[in-house]
N, C-alpha and C positions, 0 to 999 in steps of 0.2 A: 512197978506200976508207975505210969505217968498220967498226970491229970491233963485233960484237954478242956478248952474253954471255947464256947461258941455263942456267947452273948453278942449283941450288936457291936459293942466296943472292940471286939476281937476281929471284926470283918473289915474288908477293904472293898471299895466300889468294884463291881464286876464290869470288866471291859471285854467287849466281844459279844457275840450272839445278839447283836442289836439290843442289848439289855438297857433298860431304863428303870431307875429306882431300885436296883438290886445290889446287895452287898454280900460278899462271899468269904468263907474261910475254909481252907482245906483242913481236915481233921486227922485222917490216917490213910496210908497207902498199903496195899497188900501185895502179895506175890503176883507176878504177871502184870496185868494192867487193871488193877482194882483200886478204886478210890472212894473215900468217904468224905463228904463235905457238908457244910451248912450254908444255906442261903437265906438271908433276911430280905423280905420284899416290902418296900414302902407302899402306901396306898397308891394305886394306879400303876404299879410296876408291871413290866412285860419282859419276857425273854423268848427269843425265837430260836428254835431248833438247837437246844443247848448240848445235846449229846447224840450225834448221829454215828460216831465211830464206835460207841460202846452200847451195851444194854444199860438201861438206867432205871432205878427205882426212885420215885419221888414220894417222900413220906411227909405229910403235913403234920407238924407238931403244934402249930398255933395258927389261927386265922383261917383263911379260905382262899383257894385259887380256882381259876377256871382253866381247864386244859382244852386245847383245841387240837384234836387229832385229825391229821390230814391223810390217814390211810383209808382207802375206800371212800365212803361218804364223809365229808367234813362234818364234825359234830363237836359241840361244846359239852364238857362234863364238869360239874361242880365237885370239887374235892375240899373237905374241911378237916380240921384237926382230928386225928385218929384214922384218917383214910390215906390212901396212896395209890400209885399206879406204877406198873412195870411196862417199860418200852423195850422192844427188840432193837438190836443195832440197825441202823439205817431207817428206822421208823420215824417219819417226820411228825413233829408236834411243836407247839409253842404253848406258853402259859402266861396268864396275867393274874394280878390280884388287885381287885378294886379296894378291899378293906385293908390289905396288908397281910403278910403271913411269914412264918418261919418253916423252912423245909430242911429235912435231912435228905441228902442225895447220895445214893450208892451207884457207882459205875463199875462195870466189869465186862469182860469179853462176852459172858453169857449170864443171864439171871432168869430163873424160872420161878414164878410165884408158886408158893406151896398151896396145896388144895385147901388147907384149913384157913389160910389167910384170904382167900378169894371171897369178895363180897357177895352175899346173897340176902334177900330181904328177911328171911327167917332169922338170920344171925344178927343183923344190925338194927332192926326196927326198935326204936326206943333207946338205943345205946348212946351214952354220952361220956365225955371226959369228966372227972371230978371238977365241980365248979362251973360246968357248962350249963347254961340255962336253956339251951335249945331242946325241944322235945324229942327230936330224932334227926338223924343225918338225912341228906338229900336222898330222894327216891332213886335208886339205881336199878330197880327191878326191870326196866325196859332196855337197859344197856346190854348189848351183845357184842363181845369182842369179834374183830374181823378174823 
């Protein structure tokens, strides 16, 4: 076993992707072109089109981000701790965090969300992380993937 560390002190400023206020640390690499990393976002941080060559899963573990999906109709989707999104290769998007956030990022040639992990109102209404004082996650009931 090897211990990995992804606190803010382990990160370096993210250069590229027109990133502002983002710090990054790679955590693990898999066979082929699979990568696991952590991104710390300061208040007001933005990252544009961070992973167009790979499928990517963005998993919020702290804070809140706003995803801007540019597939089909441009739309903003709020994601908070305990939520995530999966993007196909070549799917354009950007994200920002007004309050700040910590994300785990998984990149691979292909990622398919498992049916049990896909958000639906019946599963998520009223769910929170331990210590989270919000009554429920943002309403995603009107979101329909393209």
